[in-house]
N, C-alpha and C positions, 0 to 999 in steps of 0.2 A: 465630600466636599470639594468642590473644583478648587483646582490653584489660581490664584488672581491672574487674570490674563497677562498681565506682563510680568510675571513671574515666569508664566509659560513660554512667552518670547524671547524671555531673555534665555531661558534653559535652551529652547529650540536654536538660537543663532550663536550659542557661546559652548557649543559641545566640544569644539577643538579644542578652545582653551581652556575647559575645566580639564582635559585631560593630563594638564600640567599639574592640578591640585590631587589627583588621584593615583597618578600611576608612576612607575621608577621611568629609567631611562631609557624608551621604547625605541627612539627614535636612532636610526642607524645601527638596529640592532643584527644585523647581518651584511655583511661586506663581500658581494657577490666577485668571484676570482674572473670570471666572464660578463663584462657589461657591454654591449653590442648593440649600435641604434643605427639601421641603415635607411636613410633617406633615399630610397629607390629614384633614381631616374633624375635626381637635383644634381646640379655643377656645383653647390655652394651647400658649408653646412649651416644648420639653423636650431636657434635653444627653442624648446617648448617644455613647459613643466619643470624648468630645471634642468634639464637634460640637453644633452647636444646631440643631435641628429647630425651623421655624416653622409654627405653627399655623395652618392656611388658614382657620379660623373665627376668628381673630383679629384686631383691629381692622386696616383696610387701610393704615393709614398705617406698620404696622410689616413691610409687605410690599409696597413700594411697585413692586417689578420684578414684580411677579405679578397676573395678571388671572383670575379664571373666571367662568364663565357660569352664573348662579342657578338654570340648571332641575335641579339634585341634591339630595340633602339630606344629613346627618352621622350615622353610627352607629357605637356600640362593639360590637365582636365579642361573640357569646353566648358565646363559651366561652376558657378562658385564653389570653394573648395573650403571642406570645415577645418583646415589648418594644418600644420604640420603632422605628418609626414603626407597628407594627403593631397598636397599642390600637384606632385608630380608623380610618374609613373613609369616602370620599364615592362615594356611589351614586346610581345613575338609571335610568328605565328607557326616556328618551331621550337623546339625545346630550348631552353636557356638554365643557368645556373648560378648559385654563389657556393663559395666554398668558405667555411670560418673555420680557421685555427684556432681551437680551445683547448681546454686543458680537460681532462677526463673527468666524467661524473654526470650526475643528472642535469638538465637544463630547462626553460622556459623557452619554447621559441614561439612569436607572435608574430601574423602576417596579418598585415593592414590593407582593406582594398576600400576604395570609394568607385563604383562603376561608373564610368561617364561616359563619352564621347572622346576620345582620345585622336585626332589627326583623323584619319580613315577606319580607326578600327571601334567599330560599332557598340555599346555596351550590351545590347540583347546578345551578341555573338560569343562573349566571353565564357567558353565551355574548356575548362582544363583540369590537369592533375596535378598535386605536389606529393612529392617524397622526400621523406629526408631521413637518412642514419638508417634506410633500409626498410621504415615502414610509408605505410600510405596513407597519407594525412588528408590529401581530399580527390575525391575521383569523380570525373566530368560535371569539376563543379561550376555554379553559375553564379556568380556573383549578384549578377543584377536580381535573378529570380530569389535571390537569399534577402537580399536589401530589401525588396519589394514584400516577400512575405512578412518579414520581420519589421517593416517600417522604420527600417534603418540606414539612411543615406550613408553612411560609412560605419565601417566595423573592424573589428579585428577576430581572427582567427587562434585560441591561444592552446599550446600543447606542449606537453611534458615528456622528456625522453631521455636517455641514458646515452653518452657517448663513452665509448671504451677506451681502456689504453691504446695508444697509437694509431687513435683513429681519427680521422678527420669528418668534420660536421659538411654534408654535401645536402642543400636543400634545392630539388630540382624541379620546375616548371615546365608542362609539357600540354600544348591543345591537344583535346579530345581528337582523336584520329575520324578519319571518313567526313570531315565539313571541311569545306576549303576555306570558309570563313572564320573557323574559330582561332581564338586564340589566347594566349596566355598573358597574366599581367599581374603587377605587385605594387602597391604604393609604399609600403615599409617593411622591415624584419627587425625584430630583435632577438637576441639570444642573449639570456641571463643565467647564470650559474643557481643551484638553489642548494640548500644543506642536505647533504647527502640521505637524513632519515626525516627530511619532512614530509614526503609522501611516498616515497619509497621505502621498506622494510623499518615502518614506525614500529615501536615498543610500546606504547601506551596500553593496548589490551587485546595483542594477537597471540597470546599462550596457544589458543585454540584456531587461530585465523579469522580473518573478519567475517562478522556473522552475515552469512548469507539469506536473505529474506523467503521465507518460507521452505527452508533447507534444514535437517537436524549437524549438518558437519559445516563446518565454518570454509570459505574461500582463503586459498593460501594468500600468504601477505603480496602486497604489490612488490615485485621487484625488477632488476635491471632490463629484464627483456620484454617489461609491458610499454607500452606509450600510450599516453592519456591524451583525452582532448577535453579541456576545462568545460564544463556547460552552463556552469552557472557559478557565480559566486556573490553570497549576500551578506552584508551588515544588518541584520535580523533587528528589527527596532529603530535601527539609526540611517545616520545619510548616506549619501554614495562618501566612499573612500577614494578620493585620487592616488592614482601610481607614485607621487611623490611625498606622498603621507603612509603609504605600506612600510612592511617592515626591512627594505633595502631590494625587496624583489620587484617592485614596481607593478603589483598586482592592483586591479582595480574590484571594487567591492561597492556593487549596486545595493541600494535602498531595496526593502523587501514588501512594501507597499502593494505594488502592481501583481504579486505571484501569491497573496494573501485569500483563497478563495473559499473559506470555511464562513458560516453563515454570520457568524460573530468574529470580530480580528481582534480581540484582547486589546490591550494596555500597553503602554509604552514605557517602562519603568528606567531609572536613569541614575548610574552609579555617581555620586556628590561627594561621596566621604570615604570609603575602603579603598586602602592602596592594595592593588594588585600586585599577586604575588606570585612570579613564573618557578617552574623545576626543571629538573633536568631533563625529564620526560617530555614534558610541555613549555622550551624554551620561550624566550620574550619575542622570536623573529616568528612564531606561530602563526599570530595574525596579530592586527594592529590593535592598541589598546583600546581606540575606538569601538572594535568589534565588542569587546567584552565588556565596555562600561554603559553600553546600551544592550535592550533586549525587547523580547514581547513575549508578555504571558497571557493568561487569560483572565487574571483579575482578582479580585475577591469576593464575588457573589457565587458561592458555592453551586444554587439550584440552575444558574446558567451553565456554569464551567460542566457540570454532569449531563448536561443534553447535548452537548456537541462536540467534537474534534476541532481544536486550532490546526490547520489544514495549507500547507503551501503545496501548490500546483507548479510544474515547470515540463515544458515539450520536449521531449529527446527524441534521437532515434531510435528505431525499432529494430529490434534482433541485437542487442548488446548487452553486455553486462555495464552497470556502474558502481561506482563507490561514492558513497555518500558520507561527509564529514559534518559534523554535527558538533558546534563549539559551545560551550556552556561556562558561566563562573555566576555564583550565587554573592550577591551584591544586598539584597533589600535586606532592609532592617530585621522584620519578622524571621526569616529564615537563618538560624544559628548551629541547628543539629542534624545530626541523618535522624532522617523519616519525617522532617518538619515539612519537607515537600516531595512527595514521590510520585510518578507520573508512568504513564507509557508511551511509548513511541512506537508507529505503524509508519512502514514502508509500502509503498505498493500495496496499501491496503491492508497488510500482514504484519500482524505485532512482532517486533523486535525485539523490544525490550518492555519488560511488565513493572519492572520497579528502579526505575531510571532515579537515583538518589545522587544529584551532584555533591552535596556535603560530604555524602560517603564515598564517592568517588576521588575526592580531591580536597576538601574542605572551602570555608568560605575566602571570597575572595581570591580563590585559587583557580586560574581556566585551565580547562581542562575539554578534549573532544573524545568523540566517539566516531569509528567508522563502521558503515554498515555499506552490504553489498546487494544487489539485485538485477535478474535479469529481466530486461524489460521486451514485451512481444504484445502485437494487438493486430494480428491475424496476417492480413496483407496489406494494412498500413503502414505508411511510411515512418508516421510519426507516434509517439505514445505519450500518456501525458501520467507524469512520474509524481507521486504524491509524497508528502512526507506529514504526517499528523502526530501531534499530541494529545493525550487525553488524560483528564483528572482522573482521580482513586476519590471512592467515596470514604465515608467515617469511618474508624478503625483500621484504616491501612497507613493513613496519612494525617499530619494534623492541618494541613491547609490542602484542600482540594482543587489543586492548580497545577499548573505546567510552564517551563521557561527555556527559550532557546535564544543564543546570541548571535552565532553566524550558521551559515549554510554553505558547503562547497559540495559540486555534484562534477564528476569525472567518469566520462568513457572511457572503458580499456578495451586495448588494441584487441581482436579477435584472432585465432591461431594463426589466420593466414596474415597476420601484422597490419591488418587493416584498419582505419580508423572512420574510414569514409561513408558519410550516409547519403542518402538519396536528395536529390534536389526537390526542394516543394513545387507545389504546383502551381501554376501560373495565377496571380491573383485577377479575380475579374477587374474589369473597367471600372465599373460602379457597383463596388463590393458592399454589400449589408454592413452597416453598423454595429457593430459586435456589443452585446447588452454586457456594461463594467461589472464585475465582480461586488455583491451586495458589502458595502463598507458598515454602515449602520443599520438597524431595522425602522428607522425613520426615512431610508431611503428607499422607499417604493416604485417597484416598476411599472410602467405604463399597465401591463398586462393586472397588476395587484390593483391599481387606482381603478380599473375599469371593472374588475371583480367586487372592489368595496362599493361601487355606485351601483353595478346591478343587483348586488346583495343587502339592497335597502329593505326589500320586500320580508327577505329573512330575519330581520331584526329580532320579532316576537319569539321566533324559534331559538336564535341562539340564547337571548337571554331566559328562556324556558331552560334551554340545555345548561346553561352555567349555574342557574338556579338548582336545578338538579345536580349537578355536579359539587355544588356547596353543600348541597345536602347530606350528600355521600360521604363527602370527607367529614361532617361534622356530624354522624353516626357511627364512627367506628369504621369505614372501609382504612383498608391499608395497603400501602405499596409491597409487594414482593421483589424486592430489590435483590440483584445479583451483588456478586462477590465483586464484578468492575462496573458497579452502578447502574447497570439495566433495569428498569423496571418495566414490567409486565401490567401492570394496573394503569387504570386510565378513564377518564370520562368519557361519557357519548357525546356524539355529535352526529347532524344529520345533515345530507344531503337530499335536495326533494327534484332538481333537474334531473332531464331523461338523457341518457347517454346519446353522444354522436360520433361520428367517424370523422377525423380532418382529412379533407382532401389531399390527395397528392402525397400521403405518408406516405413514405417508404418501409413502415413496418407492418407486420404481417396481422392487420387490425380484422383480418379475414377469420383468423383461427380462434380468436378471444374477443370479448367485449372492450371497447375503446372507452375511455370516460375523457370528457373534457376536463380542460384545467379550473373552469368553475366549479363542476360537479365536486373535484379534491378540494378547494378551496372552502366550499361551503362543508364539506366532511368535515376539516381540520379548522375550522374556523379562523381560516388566513394562516393556517401552518402555526395555530397557537402551541406556545410550548408547554401549556397544561394536558396537551393532548399526547406527547411523546409518550412513547412507552416501552423503548429500547431504542439504543444509541451503538451505532459501529463505525468500520474506517470507511463505509460506504456511503453512512447519513443517518437519517432519524428515520424511526417507525412510530406512527401515528395509529391511535386507534379512534374507528369512526363508525359510523351508519349512512348507508347508501339507499336507493330507493324508499326514499322518505320512513326511512326508520326499520324498514324490513330485514335488510341486512348487514350484518355486523361484520366488521373487515377491518384490517391491519393494512396499515398506506407506506408502503416502503419510498421513502424520496432519497434519490441518488444524490449527493451533492456534487458541484463540479470538480473537488477534489478528490473523487473517487478515481480508482483505477479499474474500478468495476467496469466503467464506459458505456460508450453505444454498443460497441462487440457484446460486450456479457449480457447487456439489458436486453438485447436482439435473441441470444443467446436462450437467455430464462424463459421469455415470451415462446418461442419457438420449442422448447422443449417441454413447458409445465401446459402449453394450451393442448397438446397433443397427448399427454398422458393422466391417466385417471386412474388412480389405485387409492384404495383405504389407509395406506401409509406412507402415501406422498401427498404435502401441503398441493391446496389446489389453490392455481392461479384463477382469480376473477376477471381480471385486466386490466390495462395498462392504460398512461397518459403521456405521451409526447407532445410537448408544446413548447415552442422555442426553446429554451435551454434546459427546460424541465424533462426528467426521466422518473417518471413513477411508475410502482406496480403495486396492482392491490391484489392481497389474498383474502383467505377465509382466516378470520380471527383466532388464535388459538390462544384459550382463556388464561391457560398455564404457565407459558412461555417455553425457556430454553431448557432442555435436560439437565444443562450445565448449573442453572439455576438453583435447582432443587437438588445436585449433587453437593453445593458448598453452601445451602440453607445453615443458617446460624441460628435457625428457631429449634423449639424442640421437637419437633414434628419431622424428622427426617424419611425418604423414603423407603419403606419395608423391602426389604431384600426380595421377595417375590415380585414385587411393583418394579423393582429396577429390571429383574429378569423378564418381566414381559416387554416393555419399553424395550430392551435392547431385541428381544425376538421380533418385536413388530417393526424396529428400525432395519433390521437385518431383511425382513421381509421385502419392504420398501426397493432395499437395494437389489437385492435378489431379482424383483420384476423389472431394474431398471436394465440388470445384465443379460436377463435372459427371457423375460416375457414379454420384448418388443421386439418389432422384425429386426432393426440392428442394434448390438451391445451399446447401452449409455454408459458411461463410466464418469461418476459423480465429481471426482477430483478436487472435492474437500469437503470432506466425511470427517466430522468434528461431532461434539456434544452441544455447540451452539446452535449447529443447523439440525439438531434434531428438538423437534417443537411437540407439547402436547398439548391437546384440547381441553375440555373441561370435563371428559372422562378419562382421563389421562392415556388416551391413546395417543402413540407415538407416531410423528409422520416427518419423515425426511423433507428438508427446503434449501432453497438455496443453489440453485442452477445455474448460476453464471458463469464457473467454470467448467462445464459440463462438456465433455467431449463424445463425439458417435465413435466408438469403438471400430476394429478391422470390419471392414465391409466385404472381404473375399475370404475363403479358406486358407487361401497361400498366404496370408499377412496374420502374423501373431499379435501385432501391438502398433499403435501409433504414435509417429515420432512426433513430438511437437516439443515446445517450450517449457520449462519445469514451472507449474503453478501448485499453490497447494498452501496449507498453513503449517507453521514451522512447528516440529513437535508429531506432527501427523503424517509427513510427507513419507512415502514411501522411498527409502535408500537406494534400491535398484531404480525406479525411476528418476531419482535424483543424477545415479552416476551415467545412465547411457540416454537420457532425455526419451526414453521409450515406454510409452502407457499403456497400460492391460488393464483389464477388470481387477487383477490382483493387486493394483495399486489402491483400489478402494478397499481391497481385504486388510490390506494393511493397517489403513487409516482405522478400521473399523475394531483391529484387533487393539489399538490403542485406548480408542473409547470403553471396547469393555474395561479396560483396566482403570479407566477414569472413574469407571462407575464403581468398579469393586473397592476402590482406592480413595474416594471420593478428593482427588487432589489434580492438579493442572498436569497437561501433559508436558510442559518444562518448568522447571521451577528452579530460576538461578540462585535462588540464596538457599537453597539445601545443599547439604554436603556434596562433592563434587559427583559420588557413584551415585548419587541420588536426583541430579537434574534433568535428568531424561527419563522419563516415568516408564517407556518403553523398554529402556536397557535395565532400569531400577529392576522392574516388576519379574522380569525374565530371570534376571540373575536370581531372585528369591526364591521364584517357582522351582528354578534348576537344582536348587541348593537345600530346599525342603523349608523352607525358612518363609512361606508364604502368610502367616500369622503376622508378619512385621508390615506388611503391607495392606490390610485388609483396613476399612473405615473403622474409627473406633466404636461408631453407632453400631454395625454390623456383629459387633464380637457375640458369638454364643449363638446367631439366630440364622447361621449358615450350617445347613447340614455338610458334615466333611465329605459324603462321596459327590453332593453338588459342589461344593467349591473346587475339588480336582476335577472335575469334569469341567468346570468354569474355566479353570485355570489352564486347564488342556487345550480347549478352544481357543483360548486369546494367545496363547503362545505360538501356536499353529499359525495363526492369522500372520505374527510377527517375523515368518521366518523369512531370511534375509534372501532368499532366492524368490520370486514370484511363484514357478513353477510348482515350488513345494509346500505354497499355501492351500486351503482349502478353499473351494467354490461356495459364494454365499448361499447358496440352496446346502451344502455342507453345515456350513455355519449357524444356519436357521433350525437345520435338522438335530445340531448340538444342542443348542440353547433350549429348545424344546425336551430334549433329552433331560436337562439339566434340571428344568423346572420340574418334570413328572418326578426326579430324585428328591428334591425338596421336600414335592407336596408327599413323597410315600414317608418320608423321614419324620414329617409332622404327622400324619396319620397315625404311628405308629406309637405316639406317645398322647393322643387325645382320644378322649370318650367319643367322639361325636363321628358322625358317617357322613360322609358325602362333604369334607371341607373345602370351601371355593379355593379356587388355584391361588386367588390375588384378593387383594383388600379391596378393587375395586367394584362398582357396582353396575360396570358396564357389560353387559351379558355378553356382547359379540365378542368381548377379550376371553371368556373362558378358555382355558386349555381344555384339551381332548382328555378324556378319562384316560386313565393308565391301561394298558393292556399288556400282561407278561412282563416282561423284563424291560421293555419297551423299544426291542429291536424292531419291530413293525413299524414305528414310529418314524426312525430314522430315515426309512425310504419313502415317507409317506407326510416330511414336513411341508412340504410345497407342492400340492394336489392342482394336477392342471385343469379339476373339475371344481377347483377350490370356490370360484365366485358363487355359482350357483350351491355348492354344500353351505358355503356361507349366509347365503340367504333362509336357507331352510331352518338351519338348527343352530340351538344356542351351544353347542356343546363341542363344536369344532372351527377354529379360525384358520384357514389356508392363506396362504400366498397366493394371489389374483395373479393368474399370468396369462388367460385367456381372453380378456375382454378390459376395454379402456373406460368403461362406464363408471362415473363415481359410486362406492359403495357409500 
């Protein structure tokens, strides 16, 4: 039931007053030792938002802690100013500097800019650099381009840096050399102390370092040698928090509404009763009370919550590391105990927390935060989209399938060159296209959706028929095959009857594969109806449907705007898969790129992901021989990528969720959005690239050196092999310390002779000892720390085929039947070759260069196809 309108208005208007009712003495929680505000270019001192800004042209006795070089002038803005400190500026076509005499320790440095015309200084000519405490904060920076790009007439840049003992803080402004018209300027400067452990050397969860997305090893904590730029600070679910309402450090907390990019935006709970209880590790200056008494959650509709990830998207500079601080506080009346609300956290579409439990971390009404790090790269693009997503867990894992977030801070970390400067944005067109706003509710239809609805009137009867068929299936025993993370691969049928077209002027490779219109996709999914969702991930939703009048069964992956997969990875997937055809690679049928939509259409894989069946809770777990055959088939697909094409293709995201199974249990490798072409010359052994992948599967050598090779896929596949044997995730944070990483734990058990400890209980007694030894030998060899010592994928295929033969031989010794099938599936093309001798002949012929022809003429041999690209 919706709350009365008057109550809603009262709550919205009175949030600041409510703080008094539910919080302790938070105001003035921190008293900065240095609190300096400079109104640059002003000859008076002014008061704004309760603070006194000292004019730097005032008599020096009033600003004895500030010194400035004389090689600059002061001027007033030619157009209307937004207020102090933007009325006046200090400008120069040569270098000038400010010197601040401050105490040692970490500081906020905020620089204020109002790009305007000042005397003979034209705003479009402002290109300059800023250095402070030995760090480059801005380089060749254009305040004019930045203001136009962000649609912010005035703005400030906020940095965190440390001033050492016996040091002074110099802030230098220098015009970009080589341009006689270039000049530097600044309207205001702040220098404010912060607590020693607020952002530097924090102690909340740094026993193993900050969790770095996609990595097995944590990033070191932020230390005094790091400078930070504040990219975004959000009061999630709440209103703007002005500097005067911060905890003594004058931080600004934006409302988060404009950054929510998921199709559902959740609900906004408010704490009206629970007293906030801070702690020594999370003091009351960590964030304002108003951050912790408001939040955004997914709501109480479980079916909706399991169909999407609540996502925020922030634009950041490419090729930098970032630290994200997520603030939490449980205050809702229903949430009282650990496990009441457990959820997943994704950063850059990579899982960083699979059991986020705020009550377990700290308790009810007790603020807490978690820090995560990520490296952002977007090819040659200046900017990247950094996404933060929360995902609900299904029944059996938590009481409420929901998630919550109270606040978010994002910091850019200086690189080894002590640089924080990004590149200027491109100039905004004179008449830029009006951007499509993020969907805020399902009732807010875009123009394209309205057109599709009008045009789809003729399909009404078909849609009704499909829905009737769906209800028939539902009522006659059709069941969802749900995975452990809530993903379902069962769904209703839907039909699209229009013909494909090509979008004129599309920059995507429509000549490589079929291009679907958005109308076709909408018809195939009943306008993206939730009942057709068969999968959910950090990238977005996967829908089941039919195209070509019901003739072709497809899976439709719709990338949401919060997905870091983005246009670059979208294009990569199309370019890769449209040119690859192999029995054990998923087939891309086509794509749709229309307005803001990025959609990929694949062959439908009826049985979902390998992970789904490993963690199935029913009474029919995958038999061991079937698991072996799936592993062999997936390895065959990877071997084709490595050796069966002109240039090696490195998948870069091998994991059990990217191995799909069709109706005949044939395994196919999927998701090529992160794939890279390997070295293209004999002289090169690797590709230098930013680290991408999934936490728990990532090659540690690739992480350390940022040098990608095909052996990185081999390492990831080694983790997959142990996941198949053990039926447990690659990372299990709730396990004992020595078991958190599956790769480390499994290797340790194998080397100590305690393999039985890790085997899936469903498989106990089903694996022949010789087969188990061979299988573990293969997996351990894949996980060698040095890539050069790992086997090739061809060797892995050979070893798995031999392991399969060992299993079959052992079973034949105890059966009275002759010619026992190699596996339980009835897919004849998957039968393994008959055993010959001791298997040594098989080791050298597991991937036959003439395999395509052999596979089409005999049912007793299933080779890896490396000579053809036609789809089998």
